[in-house]
C-alpha positions as CSV (number, residue, x, y, z in Angstrom):
1,X,51.0,209.6,59.9
2,X,53.5,211.1,61.9
3,X,56.1,208.2,60.8
4,X,55.2,209.1,57.1
5,X,55.9,212.8,58.1
6,X,59.2,212.0,59.8
7,X,60.3,209.9,56.8
8,X,59.5,212.6,54.6
9,X,61.3,215.0,56.5
10,X,64.4,212.6,56.7
11,X,64.3,212.4,52.9
12,X,64.1,216.1,52.4
13,X,67.2,216.4,54.8
14,X,69.0,213.6,52.7
15,X,68.4,215.1,49.6
16,X,69.5,218.4,50.8
17,X,72.9,217.0,52.3
18,X,73.4,215.1,48.8
19,X,72.6,218.6,47.1
20,X,75.6,220.5,49.1
21,X,78.1,217.8,48.8
22,X,81.5,219.5,47.9
23,X,82.0,217.2,45.0
24,X,78.8,218.8,43.0
25,X,81.4,221.8,42.5
26,X,83.5,219.4,40.3
27,X,80.4,218.9,38.2
28,X,80.8,222.1,35.6
29,X,84.5,221.1,35.1
30,X,83.8,217.4,34.5
31,X,80.9,218.1,32.0
32,X,83.5,220.6,30.3
33,X,86.0,218.0,29.8
34,X,83.4,215.1,29.0
35,X,82.2,217.5,26.0
36,X,85.2,218.7,24.6
37,X,87.7,215.8,25.6
38,X,86.0,212.7,26.3
39,X,83.3,212.6,23.9
40,X,85.3,213.8,20.6
41,X,88.1,211.7,21.4
42,X,86.2,208.7,21.6
43,X,83.8,209.8,18.4
44,X,87.3,210.1,16.5
45,X,88.4,206.7,17.7
46,X,85.1,204.9,16.6
47,X,85.6,206.1,12.9
48,X,88.2,203.6,12.8
49,X,85.8,200.7,13.2
50,X,83.6,201.9,10.4
51,X,83.5,201.7,6.7
52,X,82.3,204.6,4.5
53,X,78.6,203.6,5.0
54,X,79.1,203.5,9.0
55,X,79.0,199.5,9.1
56,X,81.3,197.8,11.3
57,X,84.9,197.4,9.4
58,X,88.4,196.7,10.4
59,X,89.9,197.6,7.2
60,X,91.4,200.7,8.0
61,X,93.2,198.8,11.0
62,X,94.6,196.1,8.4
63,X,95.6,198.8,6.2
64,X,97.7,200.4,8.8
65,X,99.2,197.4,10.3
66,X,99.8,196.2,6.6
67,X,101.5,199.3,5.3
68,X,105.2,199.5,6.6
69,X,105.3,203.2,6.6
70,X,102.9,203.5,9.7
71,X,104.5,200.8,11.7
72,X,107.9,202.3,11.1
73,X,106.7,205.7,11.9
74,X,105.2,204.2,15.2
75,X,108.4,202.4,16.0
76,X,110.2,205.8,15.1
77,X,107.9,207.6,17.8
78,X,108.4,205.1,20.6
79,X,112.1,205.0,20.2
80,X,112.6,208.6,20.0
81,X,110.3,209.1,23.0
82,X,112.5,206.5,24.9
83,X,115.6,208.4,24.1
84,X,114.3,211.8,25.1
85,X,113.1,210.4,28.2
86,X,116.4,208.8,29.1
87,X,118.6,211.6,28.1
88,X,116.1,214.0,30.1
89,X,116.3,211.9,33.3
90,X,120.3,211.6,33.1
91,X,120.7,215.3,32.6
92,X,117.7,216.5,35.0
93,X,118.7,214.6,37.9
94,X,121.9,216.0,38.8
95,X,120.7,219.6,38.1
96,X,117.8,219.1,40.3
97,X,120.1,217.5,43.1
98,X,122.3,220.6,42.8
99,X,119.5,223.0,43.3
100,X,118.0,221.1,45.9
101,X,121.4,221.6,47.7
102,X,121.5,225.4,47.1
103,X,120.0,227.8,49.4
104,X,116.3,229.2,49.0
105,X,117.1,232.5,47.4
106,X,119.5,231.4,44.8
107,X,117.1,228.3,44.1
108,X,114.3,230.6,43.2
109,X,116.5,232.9,40.7
110,X,117.8,229.8,39.2
111,X,114.4,228.3,38.8
112,X,113.4,231.5,37.1
113,X,116.0,230.7,34.5
114,X,114.8,227.2,33.9
115,X,111.1,228.0,33.9
116,X,111.5,230.9,31.4
117,X,112.4,228.5,28.6
118,X,109.6,226.2,29.7
119,X,107.0,228.7,29.2
120,X,108.6,229.5,25.8
121,X,107.0,227.7,22.8
122,X,108.7,224.4,21.1
123,X,108.1,226.5,18.0
124,X,110.5,229.4,18.9
125,X,113.1,227.2,20.6
126,X,113.1,224.6,17.8
127,X,113.5,227.5,15.3
128,X,116.2,229.2,17.2
129,X,118.3,225.8,17.2
130,X,117.7,225.7,13.1
131,X,119.4,228.9,12.7
132,X,122.3,228.2,15.7
133,X,123.1,224.8,14.2
134,X,122.9,225.7,10.5
135,X,125.9,225.4,8.1
136,X,126.0,229.3,8.9
137,X,125.4,229.1,12.4
138,X,127.6,230.3,15.1
139,X,128.6,226.8,16.2
140,X,129.7,226.1,12.7
141,X,131.6,229.2,12.7
142,X,133.3,228.4,15.8
143,X,134.2,225.0,14.8
144,X,135.6,226.5,11.4
145,X,137.7,229.0,13.1
146,X,139.1,226.4,15.2
147,X,140.2,224.5,12.2
148,X,137.4,222.3,11.1
149,X,137.5,221.1,7.4
150,X,133.7,221.9,6.7
151,X,130.8,223.3,8.2
152,X,128.7,221.8,11.0
153,X,126.2,219.5,9.1
154,X,123.9,218.1,12.2
155,X,120.5,219.5,11.1
156,X,117.7,217.0,9.8
157,X,119.3,214.0,11.8
158,X,117.8,211.8,14.6
159,X,120.5,213.3,17.1
160,X,119.4,217.0,16.7
161,X,115.7,215.7,17.2
162,X,116.4,213.8,20.2
163,X,118.6,217.1,21.3
164,X,115.8,219.6,20.7
165,X,112.9,217.5,22.5
166,X,115.5,217.0,25.5
167,X,115.8,220.8,25.6
168,X,112.0,221.3,25.7
169,X,111.2,218.6,28.1
170,X,114.2,219.1,30.7
171,X,112.7,221.9,32.4
172,X,109.5,219.7,33.0
173,X,111.7,217.0,34.5
174,X,113.6,219.1,36.8
175,X,110.4,220.9,38.3
176,X,109.1,217.3,38.7
177,X,112.0,216.1,40.5
178,X,113.0,219.2,42.8
179,X,110.0,219.4,45.1
180,X,110.5,215.9,46.0
181,X,114.2,216.5,46.8
182,X,113.7,219.7,48.6
183,X,111.4,217.7,50.9
184,X,113.8,215.2,51.8
185,X,115.2,215.7,55.6
186,X,118.7,216.4,54.7
187,X,119.8,215.3,58.3
188,X,119.7,211.8,57.3
189,X,122.8,211.9,55.1
190,X,125.1,213.1,58.1
191,X,123.4,210.8,60.2
192,X,124.6,207.9,57.9
193,X,128.2,209.1,58.1
194,X,128.4,209.0,61.5
195,X,127.2,205.3,61.4
196,X,130.0,204.6,58.7
197,X,128.6,205.0,55.5
198,X,130.7,206.6,52.7
199,X,129.3,209.5,50.7
200,X,128.3,207.3,47.7
201,X,126.5,204.7,50.2
202,X,124.7,207.6,51.9
203,X,123.3,208.8,48.6
204,X,122.6,205.6,46.9
205,X,121.0,204.0,49.9
206,X,119.2,206.9,51.6
207,X,118.6,209.9,49.2
208,X,118.2,208.2,45.9
209,X,115.2,205.8,47.1
210,X,113.7,208.7,48.8
211,X,113.8,210.9,45.6
212,X,112.4,208.1,43.3
213,X,108.8,209.5,43.4
214,X,110.0,212.6,41.8
215,X,112.2,210.9,39.4
216,X,109.2,208.3,38.1
217,X,106.8,210.9,37.8
218,X,109.0,212.8,35.7
219,X,109.6,209.8,33.6
220,X,106.0,209.1,33.1
221,X,105.3,212.7,32.1
222,X,108.3,213.0,29.5
223,X,107.5,209.9,27.9
224,X,103.8,210.8,27.3
225,X,104.6,214.6,26.4
226,X,107.4,213.0,23.9
227,X,104.9,210.9,22.2
228,X,102.6,213.7,21.2
229,X,105.5,215.9,19.8
230,X,105.6,216.9,16.0
231,X,106.9,220.5,16.0
232,X,110.6,219.2,16.5
233,X,110.6,216.3,13.9
234,X,108.9,218.3,11.3
235,X,111.1,221.1,11.5
236,X,114.7,219.5,12.6
237,X,114.0,215.8,11.5
238,X,114.2,214.2,8.3
239,X,111.5,211.8,6.6
240,X,113.2,208.8,8.2
241,X,112.5,210.5,11.4
242,X,108.6,211.1,11.2
243,X,106.4,210.5,14.1
244,X,102.9,209.8,14.7
245,X,101.8,213.4,14.9
246,X,103.2,214.4,11.7
247,X,101.0,211.5,10.2
248,X,98.0,212.7,12.0
249,X,98.5,216.1,10.4
250,X,98.7,214.5,7.0
251,X,95.8,212.4,7.2
252,X,93.5,215.2,8.5
253,X,94.9,218.4,6.7
254,X,96.0,217.0,3.5
255,X,94.1,213.4,2.9
256,X,91.1,214.0,4.9
257,X,91.0,210.4,5.9
258,X,89.2,210.5,9.0
259,X,88.9,206.8,9.7
260,X,92.5,206.3,9.5
261,X,93.3,209.6,11.3
262,X,91.0,208.1,14.1
263,X,92.9,204.7,14.1
264,X,96.3,206.8,14.4
265,X,94.8,208.7,17.4
266,X,93.7,205.5,19.1
267,X,97.0,203.8,18.6
268,X,98.7,206.6,20.4
269,X,96.1,207.1,22.9
270,X,96.3,203.2,23.7
271,X,99.6,203.2,24.2
272,X,99.8,206.4,26.5
273,X,96.9,205.0,28.6
274,X,99.0,201.4,28.7
275,X,102.0,203.2,30.0
276,X,99.9,205.2,32.6
277,X,98.1,202.0,34.0
278,X,101.6,200.1,34.2
279,X,102.8,203.3,36.0
280,X,99.6,203.2,38.3
281,X,100.3,199.5,39.2
282,X,104.0,200.1,40.2
283,X,104.0,203.5,41.7
284,X,100.4,205.0,42.2
285,X,98.8,207.8,39.6
286,X,98.3,209.9,42.9
287,X,101.9,210.6,43.1
288,X,101.5,212.8,39.7
289,X,98.8,214.7,41.3
290,X,100.7,215.6,44.4
291,X,99.8,212.6,46.4
292,X,101.8,209.8,48.5
293,X,101.2,207.1,45.9
294,X,101.5,203.5,47.3
295,X,104.2,201.2,47.4
296,X,105.4,199.4,44.3
297,X,105.5,195.7,43.6
298,X,107.8,194.0,46.1
299,X,109.6,192.0,43.4
300,X,110.3,195.3,41.4
301,X,111.4,196.9,44.8
302,X,113.9,194.0,45.2
303,X,115.3,194.2,42.0
304,X,115.8,198.2,42.7
305,X,117.4,197.8,45.7
306,X,119.8,195.2,44.2
307,X,120.7,197.8,41.6
308,X,121.1,200.5,43.9
309,X,123.4,198.3,46.1
310,X,125.4,197.7,42.8
311,X,125.6,201.4,41.9
312,X,126.8,202.3,45.6
313,X,129.7,199.8,45.2
314,X,130.7,200.9,41.8
315,X,130.6,204.8,43.2
316,X,132.8,203.5,46.3
317,X,135.4,201.9,43.9
318,X,135.6,204.9,41.8
319,X,135.8,206.8,44.9
320,X,138.7,205.0,46.1
321,X,140.5,205.4,42.7
322,X,140.2,209.1,43.0
323,X,141.4,208.9,46.3
324,X,144.7,207.8,45.0
325,X,145.5,211.1,43.1
326,X,148.4,213.1,44.8
327,X,146.8,215.8,46.7
328,X,143.2,214.3,46.8
329,X,141.5,217.2,44.8
330,X,138.0,217.7,45.3
331,X,135.3,217.2,42.4
332,X,132.2,218.5,44.2
333,X,132.7,221.8,41.8
334,X,132.0,219.5,38.7
335,X,128.3,219.2,39.6
336,X,127.9,223.0,39.9
337,X,129.8,223.4,36.8
338,X,127.7,220.7,34.7
339,X,124.4,222.4,36.2
340,X,125.4,225.9,35.2
341,X,126.0,224.8,31.8
342,X,122.9,222.9,31.5
343,X,121.0,226.3,32.4
344,X,123.1,228.1,29.9
345,X,122.0,225.7,27.1
346,X,118.5,226.0,28.1
347,X,118.3,229.9,27.8
348,X,120.6,230.1,24.8
349,X,118.0,229.5,22.2
350,X,115.7,232.0,24.0
351,X,118.1,235.0,24.2
352,X,119.4,234.3,20.7
353,X,116.1,235.9,19.3
354,X,117.0,239.1,20.9
355,X,119.8,240.2,18.6
356,X,118.5,238.5,15.6
357,X,115.4,240.7,15.8
358,X,117.5,243.7,15.0
359,X,119.6,242.4,12.3
360,X,120.7,244.4,9.3
361,X,120.7,241.0,7.3
362,X,118.0,240.1,5.1
363,X,117.6,236.8,6.4
364,X,118.2,235.1,9.9
365,X,121.6,234.9,11.1
366,X,123.5,234.7,14.5
367,X,125.4,236.7,15.2
368,X,123.8,239.4,13.1
369,X,126.1,241.5,10.9
370,X,124.6,244.7,12.0
371,X,122.2,246.9,13.8
372,X,118.7,247.7,12.2
373,X,115.3,248.6,13.5
374,X,113.8,247.6,10.1
375,X,112.3,244.0,11.0
376,X,110.7,245.3,14.1
377,X,109.1,248.2,12.1
378,X,108.0,245.6,9.4
379,X,106.2,243.5,12.6
380,X,104.5,246.6,13.9
381,X,103.3,247.9,10.3
382,X,101.9,244.5,9.6
383,X,98.3,243.9,10.0
384,X,98.7,240.2,9.4
385,X,101.2,240.0,12.3
386,X,99.5,242.6,14.6
387,X,96.2,241.1,14.0
388,X,97.7,237.6,15.1
389,X,99.2,239.0,18.1
390,X,96.2,240.9,19.3
391,X,94.1,237.8,18.4
392,X,96.4,235.3,20.6
393,X,96.0,238.2,23.2
394,X,92.5,238.2,23.5
395,X,91.8,234.4,23.2
396,X,94.5,233.9,26.0
397,X,92.7,236.3,28.4
398,X,89.4,234.7,27.9
399,X,91.0,231.0,28.2
400,X,93.0,232.2,31.6
401,X,89.6,233.4,32.8
402,X,87.4,230.4,31.9
403,X,90.2,227.8,33.2
404,X,90.5,230.0,36.6
405,X,86.7,229.5,37.2
406,X,86.4,225.8,36.0
407,X,89.6,225.0,37.9
408,X,88.6,227.1,41.3
409,X,85.6,225.8,41.7
410,X,86.4,222.3,41.1
411,X,89.5,222.5,43.6
412,X,87.3,224.2,46.1
413,X,85.0,221.0,46.1
414,X,87.7,218.5,45.9
415,X,89.5,220.3,48.9
416,X,86.2,220.2,51.1
417,X,85.9,216.2,50.1
418,X,87.5,213.8,52.2
419,X,86.6,210.5,50.5
420,X,88.6,208.3,48.1
421,X,86.4,209.5,45.0
422,X,88.4,212.7,45.2
423,X,91.4,210.9,43.7
424,X,89.5,209.6,40.5
425,X,88.2,213.4,40.0
426,X,91.4,214.9,40.4
427,X,92.9,212.3,37.5
428,X,89.9,213.3,35.5
429,X,91.0,216.9,35.5
430,X,94.6,216.0,34.7
431,X,93.5,214.0,31.6
432,X,94.4,216.9,29.0
433,X,97.9,216.4,30.4
434,X,97.8,212.7,29.8
435,X,96.1,212.5,26.6
436,X,98.7,213.8,23.7
437,X,97.9,217.2,22.6
438,X,97.8,216.2,19.0
439,X,95.1,213.8,19.5
440,X,93.2,216.4,21.6
441,X,93.1,218.8,18.6
442,X,92.3,216.5,16.0
443,X,89.4,215.3,18.0
444,X,88.2,219.0,18.6
445,X,88.7,219.6,15.0
446,X,86.3,216.7,14.1
447,X,84.0,217.6,16.5
448,X,83.6,221.3,15.9
449,X,83.3,220.4,12.2
450,X,80.2,219.2,12.7
451,X,79.0,222.5,14.6
452,X,80.9,225.4,12.3
453,X,83.4,226.0,15.0
454,X,86.1,225.4,13.0
455,X,88.2,228.7,11.9
456,X,86.1,230.6,14.8
457,X,87.5,232.3,17.7
458,X,85.2,230.3,20.1
459,X,86.7,226.9,18.8
460,X,90.2,228.0,19.7
461,X,89.0,229.5,23.4
462,X,87.4,225.9,24.1
463,X,90.4,223.9,22.7
464,X,92.8,226.1,24.6
465,X,90.6,226.1,27.7
466,X,90.7,222.2,27.8
467,X,94.6,222.4,27.4
468,X,95.1,225.0,30.3
469,X,92.7,223.3,32.9
470,X,95.6,220.8,34.5
471,X,98.2,223.4,35.2
472,X,95.4,226.2,36.5
473,X,93.7,223.2,38.6
474,X,97.2,221.9,40.2
475,X,98.1,225.2,41.3
476,X,94.4,226.2,42.8
477,X,94.3,222.7,44.1
478,X,98.1,223.1,46.0
479,X,96.7,226.3,47.3
480,X,93.5,224.9,49.1
481,X,95.6,221.9,50.6
482,X,97.5,224.5,52.5
483,X,94.5,226.6,53.5
484,X,93.4,226.8,56.9
485,X,89.8,225.9,57.1
486,X,89.2,227.1,60.4
487,X,89.1,230.7,59.4
488,X,85.8,229.7,57.3
489,X,84.5,228.1,60.3
490,X,85.3,230.8,62.6
491,X,83.1,233.2,60.0
492,X,80.3,230.7,59.9
493,X,80.0,230.7,63.7
494,X,79.8,234.4,63.9
495,X,76.9,234.3,61.5
496,X,78.3,234.8,58.0
497,X,76.5,233.0,55.2
498,X,78.7,230.3,53.1
499,X,78.3,232.8,50.0
500,X,79.5,235.6,52.2
501,X,82.6,233.5,53.9
502,X,83.6,232.5,50.3
503,X,83.5,236.2,49.2
504,X,85.0,237.8,52.0
505,X,87.4,235.0,53.6
506,X,88.2,232.5,50.9
507,X,88.9,234.3,47.9
508,X,90.8,237.3,49.1
509,X,93.1,234.5,50.8
510,X,93.7,232.5,47.6
511,X,93.6,235.7,45.5
512,X,97.4,235.6,44.6
513,X,97.5,232.0,43.7
514,X,94.5,232.6,41.3
515,X,96.4,235.5,39.7
516,X,99.3,233.0,39.2
517,X,97.2,230.2,37.9
518,X,95.5,232.7,35.5
519,X,98.6,233.8,34.2
520,X,99.8,230.3,33.7
521,X,96.6,229.4,32.0
522,X,97.2,232.7,29.8
523,X,100.7,231.6,28.9
524,X,99.7,228.2,28.1
525,X,96.8,229.5,25.5
526,X,99.2,232.2,24.3
527,X,101.9,230.1,22.8
528,X,99.5,227.0,21.9
529,X,100.0,225.8,18.5
530,X,98.6,222.6,18.1
531,X,94.8,223.4,18.7
532,X,95.2,226.9,16.6
533,X,96.8,224.8,13.9
534,X,93.6,222.4,13.4
535,X,90.5,224.3,14.9
536,X,91.9,227.4,13.5
537,X,91.4,226.1,10.1
538,X,93.8,228.6,8.6
539,X,91.3,231.3,8.7
540,X,91.7,232.5,12.6
541,X,95.4,233.1,12.9
542,X,96.9,233.1,16.1
543,X,100.7,234.3,16.7
544,X,102.1,230.9,17.0
545,X,100.0,229.7,13.8
546,X,101.4,232.8,12.1
547,X,104.8,231.9,13.0
548,X,104.4,228.5,11.9
549,X,103.3,229.4,8.6
550,X,106.3,231.8,8.2
551,X,108.7,229.1,9.2
552,X,107.3,226.8,6.6
553,X,107.2,229.7,3.6
554,X,109.4,232.6,4.1
555,X,111.4,232.6,7.1
556,X,112.4,236.6,7.5
557,X,113.9,238.1,10.5
558,X,110.3,239.4,11.3
559,X,109.8,236.1,12.7
560,X,112.5,237.1,15.5
561,X,110.9,240.2,15.8
562,X,107.5,238.4,16.7
563,X,109.5,236.3,19.0
564,X,110.9,239.3,20.9
565,X,107.4,240.6,21.5
566,X,106.4,236.9,22.7
567,X,109.4,236.8,25.1
568,X,108.9,240.1,26.6
569,X,105.1,239.2,27.3
570,X,106.2,235.9,28.6
571,X,108.8,237.2,30.9
572,X,106.6,240.0,32.3
573,X,103.8,237.9,32.8
574,X,106.0,234.9,34.3
575,X,107.8,237.5,36.8
576,X,104.1,238.5,37.8
577,X,103.1,234.8,38.4
578,X,106.1,234.1,40.6
579,X,105.6,236.9,42.7
580,X,102.2,236.2,43.3
581,X,102.9,232.7,43.8
582,X,105.5,233.7,46.7
583,X,102.9,236.1,48.4
584,X,100.4,233.1,48.2
585,X,103.1,230.9,49.8
586,X,103.6,233.5,52.6
587,X,100.2,233.6,53.4
């Protein structure tokens, strides 16, 4: 009998330990992503294997691969994504390297200029390029003033599509590479010089290999993000530059062909997952989540070292040739000049809306011919524009709160968990960054159509929360990784309950990070267009959706006035978020 009682007591103890396992705190977030990301995406893709009566069929797949247009658009999408990725890496790496050499204060100010366009919606930036690069834009006027025979004609070409996509993805590439570069011990370079290595040899054989984790992580994020682009090709590209995202919009909103939409979404998602799988085998997906990753394949590593050695020798030859120039001029200033010019191009479309919002012209023009407040007045007196702004603000506010609650709970549980399963949970919370936004939006539209949530604020909030969870989760998890858990343990030994420790010790210490995470979640929702485009159903107009409609239908300077409102809100919240983040780092 005593043995039975002992066994029963032991079982209760084990059950209690299981119930209190830290990973249980990730359950709400995992359930949320399962319901609003994994399940609708799976349901959408399964439609492609069914006929109109629900029986197994591959007709849609044969139709998709049999029609030349779908194959062409798929190839276009991959080529444009590869071009964008390559150009982004070539530009972002020297800029990130230069920023890594700057002082801490200067780097923070410059990063503010880089991150401001990053948190400005792609819709605004692309529309600014439409104005700046038009035949009557400022660049065309400058060329004509310099003696050009005809106005600039670059809009609706592949080149301007890649340029605008690079502009949108460049800040992401820089902020992904920079932490890796700043963590490198810069004493290694002078040490190599004392051992006889040239500056080129020191860079290519020491600094560059150590910076590779940030480089390959940026490569993955840019390529995946570029696959889901549809705003830039739709506004700046020609029909020959159509991408998969545009096909999805056509199949869902115009043709209501859900089966073909499911096949297109599945194709895009499978390619994305294959890219992630290859990346994981070569470098380790944990590097994306802030981990150390694992060593690449030895054969790939050998090829990489051979290429690096060749680049080092070429750089030495170039340095020798430049050394023959009389006076031996220094060229180090070229890197700073290049980086400053790139930052100026990044902020150009952001600041260009300011004068256009106060233009006296009846159409968008840069520079404006005169000053007027009539377009700002039109915006403020329009119930359509102000209503869309208020709706976006309210949706973003609720989205930020939900994302912080879900992400903070999950990050707390993961930070207290020491097992290997934690990396899998981390990658699950990063899935909304891996699954293309257009696929997520279409899948949610299909799911919500069955529950009457299309055209509702709740549907948009749920979709925006899915999109906002990764960035909020990363901020909170990074804070917990640097958290001193001995403070909680000390409070526990003094008799404080677990809930009291969390409420009076843990939460006050991470409050600044939670504020920063909330603001980034708010900004992510406030400027999100893809979910609003589908789930809003044309009934609930958010500000980005209203601006999208204005771009397609009327294009008046009222759009610039609305853009100024967005930029003002983004700038103020971004400053608050940065100050909160710096305060959290100081703690």
